[in-house]
N, C-alpha and C positions, 0 to 999 in steps of 0.2 A: 387186867391177868391176858396177854397171851396164850390163846389155847392150840400148843400146837398140832395137838394133833384134829384141829377143828378141817371142816371142810373150806370153809370163808380161809382160814390159813393155808392151804394146801390149792386153792385156786390164786390165792395171794405169789406164791411161791413158783404157778405152770405160768401166772399175766411176768413176774417180770423174768423168769430162764429167755417168756418168749421175746417180751417187749429189750432183752440184751445180745438174744440172736440175730436180731434185724439192726440195732445198734452196731454189733462187732459190725456186720457186712455195709450194712451204711460208712462208718469212719477208714476201710478200705478202698472205697468207690470212691467217697471221698477227695479222699487221696494219690486217686492216680491224676485227679487235674491238678491239685494242689500244687505237687513236687514236679517243677520245670524239667521236661526230659522227662518223665517215665512211661512207662513203659508198660502195662500190668501184663504185657502177651510173654515177656521174656526176660523179662524183673519178677522177683519174688518178691515173698510178703516179708523177707527178713531184711532184701535193701532197704526199704521203707521204713523198717525196722532202729535199722543201724543209721540213715540218712537224715538230713533234717523234717523238723515237725515229728518226731520220732515219737513223742509226747502223742499224740494222736492216736495212730499205731499200736503204742501200749495200750492205753485208754480203749483201745477196740476191743486186744483180746484180753484184759483185766477185766470187761466187763462177760465177755466170754465163759475167762470162766469164772464168777461171780452163778449164771447161767449154770451150769455144772454143777456148781457148789450148792446151789437152789432143787437143783433134781437132786441132789445126791443125800440132801439133810430127809428127804421128801422120803427116798425109800428107805434110809433109818429111821425115821419117826413106825415106820410100816411094819422093819421089823421084830416093833410086839407082837405084833399077829401071825407068827407065823412066817416059812419061810424064812426066818431069822438066819440059818447060814448063809444063804444066799444073798441076803439082801446085806446084808454083814458085809460079804466081802464085794456087795455091785459097789455097794457103796466106798468102799474104798478104792475100788478103779476106776471109780469119778471121779474121786477125792486125790491120784494121781495127776488123772489124763491133766484135773486143774493144776496143779501142782506142776505138773510137765510144762501147760503151754505158760503159765505165768512163770516160771525160771525164762524161758523164752525171750518171753517178753521183757525179764527184767535186767535178765544178766545180757547186757549189753557188750558178748567178744563172739566174735563172728569170722576167726580166723582170718583177719584179712588185712593184717600185716600189722596193722598201727600197735602202737604200746598200749600193753592193758594188762587184763587178767585173765586166771583160768581160761581154756578156750573150750567148753562144754556144749556150745551150741547143739553140731553136730548130732552129737550121743543122746538133746534132751529126743532131737526132733526120729533118732532111730527107735525115741523110748514112745514116741506115739503107733507104732507096727504095732503092737500087740494086742493096747491098751484100747485102741476103737471097734478090733471085731469080736474081744471076749465083752465090754459094754453091748454092743451090738445083738452081739448071740443071743445074752443072760437075762439083759433087759426088757429084751418082751416078754419074758419069762412075770417079769408082777410089775411091769408099769400099767397103770389104766388101762384095762384093752376091752375088745368085744366081739363076738364073731364078728369075721368077717376086716379084723381092723392088720394092719401095717405087719403083722410078726414074721412071715413067708421072706420079704422085701428085705424085711432089716436080718435076715438070718443072710438071705442069697447075696447081701452087700456086704457084711461081717463076710468072707467066704472070694469075694470080688474082690476085697479090698486087700485081702494076701496076697495076691496078685499085684495087682497095680500098681502098688502103694512102694515097693522097693524097686519099680519103673522108675520116679523121679531123680534118682540119683546118676540114674544113665542118659537122658532124655536129651535133645538137643540145649543148645542155652537158649537157642530160640525162643523154644514154649517151657521152660519150667515153669514162667511165672504160673502162665496158665492154668500148666496139668497141677499143683501145687494147688492150686485156689482152686482145682476142682478134688481132691481130697479137700480141702481143707471144709468145701460144700458141702461134703456127705459127712464129716461134724457135726458139722452146725445144722443141719439138717435134723440128722437125729435126734440132735435135744432139742431141735422146732417142735417134731415130733410128738416127742415123750413129755412137752411144756405142753399144747394144742390139746393133748387129750388128759393132759391134768388138771389144766385151766376147766376144759367141758364136762370136766363128770368125775370133779376130787372124791368123790363119800365109794367110784367103783372101786377100789384100792382092800377095801373092809370086807 
């Protein structure tokens, strides 16, 4: 039987989350060359997810969801030993972040004029706006860390996010793909840092 509280299990969660982030980036970059005529500077990730071979982009997003859930599981497990209220809240926020991205990936209605179901894509994207800075800000208080870690950088990034994320909706269409990917890399990098810390020192949370 797997011991969910063991260092080995936590290390595995960190490793999976780290690999998942790399796979997510790979899927996106690979599609730049796979989809004929695609321009990652002026065209968004959503255009890949709604276009030909969309299954690969959806797969990449779902892998990122799995990475986020790995960290959420670790946070939830550590809730038994202190800081329980905040850990549980952060776990739920991480789950909400994962659920949001899941819907973005799988609910293929983008308001592109085609017949289909309820268009909720823009609302889901907007939901990421408050979730990302909260996870960045509070996550540094409970994730494995040592002196000299990147907690201050994470908190500064959380504040910066509040100012730069809304700009996405008004940037010129000639660069909105690049801008969106910059925001996406903030999310992915945050998960990668947490995953790496968990992988390198799983027992530091005890």
